[in-house]
C-alpha positions in Angstrom: 35.7 77.5 85.6 33.0 75.1 83.9 34.0 71.5 83.2 32.0 69.5 80.4 32.8 65.8 79.3 31.9 64.1 76.1 31.6 60.2 75.1 31.3 60.1 71.3 31.9 57.5 68.6 34.9 57.7 66.0 36.8 55.7 63.4 39.5 54.7 65.7 36.9 53.6 68.5 35.1 55.6 71.1 36.6 58.3 72.9 35.7 59.9 76.5 37.0 63.8 76.4 37.0 66.3 79.5 36.8 69.9 78.5 37.6 73.0 80.9 35.9 75.9 79.3 37.3 76.2 75.6 40.3 73.8 76.5 40.8 70.1 76.3 41.8 68.6 79.6 42.2 64.9 78.8 41.0 62.4 76.2 40.7 58.4 76.6 40.4 56.0 73.8 37.9 53.1 74.6 40.5 50.7 72.9 42.8 51.0 75.8 40.4 50.2 78.1 39.9 47.2 75.9 43.3 46.3 76.1 43.6 46.7 79.8 40.6 44.4 80.2 42.5 41.6 78.1 45.7 41.9 79.9 44.1 41.6 83.6 40.7 39.9 84.1 40.5 41.8 87.4 40.3 45.1 85.6 36.8 45.5 84.6 35.0 48.4 82.9 33.6 49.6 86.3 37.2 50.0 87.5 38.5 51.7 84.2 35.9 54.3 84.9 36.9 54.5 88.3 40.6 55.5 87.0 39.3 57.8 84.7 37.2 59.7 87.5 40.1 60.0 89.8 42.3 61.6 87.1 39.3 64.2 86.4 39.1 64.8 90.3 42.6 65.8 90.2 42.4 67.6 87.1 39.4 69.7 88.6 41.5 70.4 91.7 44.5 71.7 89.9 42.2 74.1 87.3 40.3 75.2 90.4 43.9 76.1 92.2 45.1 77.8 89.2 42.2 80.1 88.7 42.1 81.0 92.6 46.0 82.0 92.3 45.0 84.0 89.1 42.6 85.9 90.8 44.5 86.5 93.7 47.8 87.7 91.3 45.6 90.3 89.6 44.2 92.0 92.7 46.1 95.1 93.7 48.9 94.9 96.6 47.8 95.5 100.5 47.9 98.8 101.6 51.4 99.8 103.2 51.1 100.0 107.2 52.5 102.9 108.5 54.1 102.8 112.1 54.3 105.9 114.2 57.6 105.5 116.7 57.7 107.9 119.5 60.3 110.7 119.5 62.9 109.1 122.0 64.2 112.5 123.2 60.3 113.3 124.5 60.2 113.3 128.0 56.5 113.7 129.3 56.1 114.4 133.1 52.9 114.3 135.5 51.5 117.6 135.4 51.9 117.7 139.5 55.5 116.8 138.9 56.3 119.8 136.4 57.2 122.2 139.3 60.1 119.8 140.3 62.1 120.8 137.6 62.3 124.5 137.4 63.9 126.3 134.2 66.5 129.0 134.0 67.6 131.3 131.1 70.9 130.7 129.1 73.5 133.5 129.7 75.8 135.3 127.1 79.2 135.7 127.2 81.8 137.5 124.3 84.4 134.5 123.8 86.9 134.0 121.8 86.5 131.4 118.9 88.8 128.4 119.0 89.9 126.1 116.6 91.3 122.6 117.1 93.4 120.6 114.5 95.2 117.5 114.7 99.1 117.0 113.7 102.1 115.1 113.9 105.7 115.9 115.3 108.3 116.4 112.8 111.8 117.5 112.7 112.8 121.1 111.7 114.4 120.8 108.2 116.7 124.0 108.5 118.4 121.8 111.5 118.5 118.3 109.6 122.0 118.0 107.9 123.4 115.1 105.7 126.8 113.3 106.8 128.6 112.7 103.4 132.0 111.4 102.7 133.6 113.1 99.8 136.2 110.0 99.5 134.6 107.0 97.5 135.8 103.9 99.1 134.5 101.5 101.5 133.4 101.4 104.6 135.8 99.6 107.5 134.2 100.9 110.7 131.0 102.5 111.8 130.9 104.3 115.5 127.2 105.7 115.6 124.0 103.7 114.7 120.3 104.9 113.7 118.7 106.6 116.9 122.1 107.7 118.6 122.7 111.0 120.1 125.9 112.5 118.6 128.0 115.6 119.5 129.4 118.0 117.1 133.0 116.5 116.0 132.1 113.1 116.9 133.9 110.2 115.1 130.9 108.4 112.9 132.7 106.1 110.6 136.0 105.6 108.3 136.5 104.8 104.9 139.3 103.3 103.2 139.8 105.1 99.8 141.9 104.5 97.1 141.4 108.4 95.9 143.8 109.3 99.1 147.1 107.6 97.7 146.5 109.7 94.3 145.7 113.0 96.2 148.7 112.4 98.2 150.9 111.3 95.5 150.0 114.8 93.5 150.9 116.4 96.5 154.4 115.0 96.8 154.9 115.9 93.1 153.7 119.3 93.7 156.2 119.6 96.7 159.2 118.7 94.3 158.0 120.9 91.6 158.0 123.8 94.0 161.2 123.3 95.4 162.7 122.7 92.1 160.9 126.1 90.4 162.1 127.9 93.7 166.0 126.6 93.1 165.8 127.6 89.6 164.3 131.1 90.3 167.2 131.9 92.3 169.8 130.7 90.4 168.2 133.0 87.6 168.4 135.9 89.6 172.1 135.3 90.7 172.9 134.7 86.8 171.1 137.7 86.5 173.1 139.8 88.7 176.4 138.7 87.0 175.0 139.4 83.5 175.4 136.0 82.4 171.3 136.2 81.3 168.7 138.6 80.0 166.0 139.8 82.3 163.6 138.1 80.5 164.6 134.5 81.5 164.1 135.7 85.1 160.9 136.4 84.5 160.4 133.3 83.1 161.9 131.7 85.9 159.6 133.4 88.7 156.3 132.4 86.5 157.7 128.6 86.9 157.7 129.4 90.5 154.4 130.9 91.0 152.6 128.0 88.9 154.5 125.5 91.0 153.3 127.0 94.2 149.7 127.3 93.0 149.9 123.4 92.3 151.1 122.7 95.6 148.2 125.1 97.2 145.6 122.8 95.3 147.2 119.4 95.9 147.0 120.8 99.9 143.5 121.7 99.7 142.5 118.6 98.2 144.0 116.4 100.9 142.3 118.7 103.5 139.0 118.0 101.2 139.2 114.5 101.7 140.0 114.8 105.7 143.8 113.7 105.3 146.5 115.0 107.3 149.6 115.5 104.9 151.7 115.2 107.9 150.4 111.9 108.5 148.7 110.3 105.5 146.8 107.3 105.3 144.4 105.7 103.4 141.6 105.8 105.5 139.4 108.8 106.1 137.7 109.3 108.9 134.3 111.4 109.0 132.9 113.4 112.2 129.3 114.8 113.0 128.9 118.1 111.8 126.6 118.8 114.4 125.2 117.6 117.7 121.7 115.8 117.6 120.3 112.8 116.8 120.9 110.2 113.9 117.3 110.0 112.3 118.7 108.1 108.6 121.6 105.7 108.4 122.4 104.7 104.7 125.6 102.6 105.3 127.1 99.4 106.9 130.3 98.1 107.3 131.9 96.8 104.4 129.2 99.3 102.4 130.2 101.4 99.7 130.7 105.1 100.3 131.1 108.4 98.5 128.7 109.3 95.4 130.9 107.6 92.6 130.5 104.2 94.4 127.2 104.2 96.7 125.1 106.4 94.4 124.3 108.5 97.3 126.5 110.7 99.3 124.4 110.9 102.3 125.6 108.1 104.7 124.0 109.8 107.7 121.3 112.1 108.6 121.4 113.9 111.8 118.8 116.4 113.2 119.0 119.1 116.1 115.7 118.2 117.9 115.8 121.1 120.4 113.4 122.7 117.9 110.8 120.7 115.9 107.6 121.2 113.8 104.0 120.3 114.4 102.6 120.0 111.3 98.5 120.2 111.5 95.8 119.6 108.7 93.4 122.9 108.5 90.3 122.6 106.5 90.3 125.6 103.7 87.4 127.4 105.7 89.3 127.9 109.1 92.3 129.1 107.1 91.2 132.7 107.5 91.0 132.0 111.6 94.8 131.8 111.5 97.9 134.0 110.8 101.8 133.6 111.0 102.8 134.2 114.5 99.5 133.3 116.2 100.2 131.4 119.4 99.0 127.6 119.7 98.4 125.2 122.3 99.8 121.9 121.9 98.3 118.8 123.4 100.6 115.5 123.3 98.2 112.6 123.3 101.2 110.9 125.0 101.6 113.5 127.7 98.3 115.0 128.1 99.1 116.6 131.5 102.2 118.4 129.8 101.1 120.8 127.4 103.4 123.3 125.3 102.9 126.8 123.7 103.9 127.2 120.1 103.7 129.8 117.3 102.6 129.6 113.5 105.6 129.7 111.6 103.8 129.1 108.2 100.6 128.3 106.5 101.1 126.4 103.2 100.4 127.9 100.0 98.5 124.6 98.7 95.7 122.6 99.5 95.4 118.7 99.7 93.2 118.3 96.5 91.5 115.1 98.2 91.1 116.4 101.5 90.9 120.3 100.8 93.1 121.2 103.9 96.5 123.0 103.9 99.6 122.1 106.3 99.9 124.7 109.1 103.7 124.4 110.6 104.2 125.2 114.5 107.3 125.8 115.9 107.6 124.7 119.5 111.0 123.9 121.8 111.0 120.4 122.6 111.6 119.9 126.2 113.2 116.6 125.8 110.2 114.0 125.5 108.6 115.0 122.0 109.3 112.1 119.5 109.0 112.4 115.7 105.9 111.1 114.5 104.1 112.0 118.0 100.1 112.8 117.4 99.4 116.0 118.8 96.3 117.8 119.1 96.6 122.0 118.5 94.5 124.4 119.5 94.1 128.0 118.0 92.4 131.3 119.7 91.4 134.0 117.5 91.4 137.6 118.3 87.8 138.0 117.1 85.2 137.5 120.0 81.6 135.8 119.1 78.5 135.5 121.5 78.5 132.1 123.3 75.6 130.5 125.4 76.3 129.9 129.1 74.4 127.5 131.2 75.1 126.0 134.7 77.1 122.6 134.3 73.8 120.8 135.6 71.8 121.9 133.0 74.0 119.7 130.6 73.6 116.1 130.6 76.5 113.8 129.5 75.1 110.6 127.7 76.6 108.7 125.2 79.7 110.6 125.1 77.3 113.4 123.8 76.2 116.7 125.7 72.4 117.2 126.1 70.0 119.9 127.5 66.4 119.5 127.9 64.1 122.2 126.4 60.7 122.8 127.4 58.2 121.7 124.5 54.8 122.9 125.7 52.7 121.8 128.7 54.3 119.0 130.9 57.0 118.2 127.5 60.3 118.5 127.7 62.7 117.9 124.6 66.1 116.5 125.0 68.6 118.3 122.5 72.1 117.6 121.7 74.4 120.4 122.4 78.3 121.0 121.9 79.7 121.9 125.0 83.2 124.3 125.5 85.2 124.8 128.6 84.1 125.5 132.0 84.0 128.9 133.5 84.0 130.1 137.1 80.8 129.9 139.1 80.3 125.9 138.1 79.1 127.0 134.5 79.8 125.7 131.4 79.7 127.3 127.5 77.3 125.9 125.0 79.4 126.2 121.6 76.5 125.0 119.2 72.8 123.6 119.7 71.7 126.5 122.0 70.8 130.1 121.6 71.8 132.8 124.8 68.6 133.8 126.4 66.6 130.1 125.9 65.1 128.3 128.7 66.5 125.1 129.5 65.9 122.7 132.6 68.2 123.4 135.3 69.1 120.2 136.2 69.2 118.0 133.5 70.2 114.6 135.3 67.5 114.8 137.7 64.8 115.1 134.6 66.4 112.1 132.8 66.0 109.9 135.7 62.4 110.6 136.1 61.7 110.1 132.4 63.2 106.8 132.7 61.1 105.7 135.7 
C-alpha cells in the first residue's frame, strides 16, 4: 500500500493528513498542538511531531499486515497430502526363505449345511393349566407358593365363601320338596286304586315329583361345583392342583379375594408341566426354506455346554417380526430336569441338502483376535492373510472352511510359522 501525507492550511487551522491509497488514515489539527503546548511547557512542536510520527508508524504496520493477510486469504488452499498406508495383512519374506513355507491345496468335500439360531426355553402352553376357584370369597389359607413343585390333587388354598351357604340352603329345600312330592305321589296312587280321584290327578302328582327330583339333582351338582361335600357342609372351599408340575404364576395371597366376581380374575395359580418344554428360536426369513416341521435340532444350553440335547421342530411361525424380519421356530424337547424357563440356548439345524466345502489342515488355519485366517500366495515372496470362517473338525486333523476359501485354492501349510516369521 502506498502512503502519502499532506500538510495544508484551512479556515479552521492547519491540518496534517495521512493517506493510504485513496483512503484517509489520520488527520490532525494544528490547533490541537497549540493547546497541548499551552497546557504543558515541556511539550514542544518537536514532541508533537514525534507523537504523530509514532501514530503514523503503527498505522503503516497495521496496513501492511492487512494487505499481507488479504494476499494470503485470496490464494488457493494447499494441495492435499496422500499418505499411503501399507497393507497390514501382507507379509513379505526373504526370497531365500520362501521354500520354508510350503503350500497345500484345499480339498473339497460334500457337507450338509448347518444353521444356528439363538433362542430361549419356554413352557409348553398345552401343558399349562390355570387353578381357579368357582366360589367367590376370601382366601383364608394358602398351602403353595410360586415356584413350588406340586402333585396332582395337592391342596393349594382355601376360600371362605358366602355362596356356599346359599347353595346348601337351596340343596336342603330341594331335599324337602322332593320328599314331599314323593309322599304326595304315593298318596295319589293309593286314592286312585280306591276310586277316590281321577287318573289326571295322579299324573299331575307324578309330574310334581319329577320336578322335585330335578331340582334336587341340580342343587347337588351346584355343591359339587363349589367343592362342597353335602354330607359335611362347610363355608370353606378347598382348591386342589389339577396336574403335577411347577407353580409358574401366583395371583392370590392370604386374605385376598378369589373368584371371578370379586377378584376380577378366576386364575389364582398357574401350574406348568415342565417334563416337555419348548425352545423358541428366531430364524431370519432367508433361512426359513432350510427348515421343515419334524426336522431334528441339536440344542446347546449356555449354562450347561457339556450337556447337549436333541429336539424336533414342532412349528414354524406363520408371521414374521416386522422389525427383525425373523420367524419364531418352536422346538419340542424333553426336559432332563435341569432346563429352566428363560434359559438361553443355541439350536443347530442340519439340512438334507449337501454343498461343496473346502477342507484344509488345521495347521493352515490361524486363530487370531477371535477370528480365523489363512495365508494365500500373493506373487513372488509375498503372502496375504485372508479371513475365513472355519467349521467343524474332521478326522485326520483337518478342518472345514465354510466361507472365504474355495476348494483347490493354495494356502500356506503352517500359518502360525509364517505369522511368527512376519512379525520378526
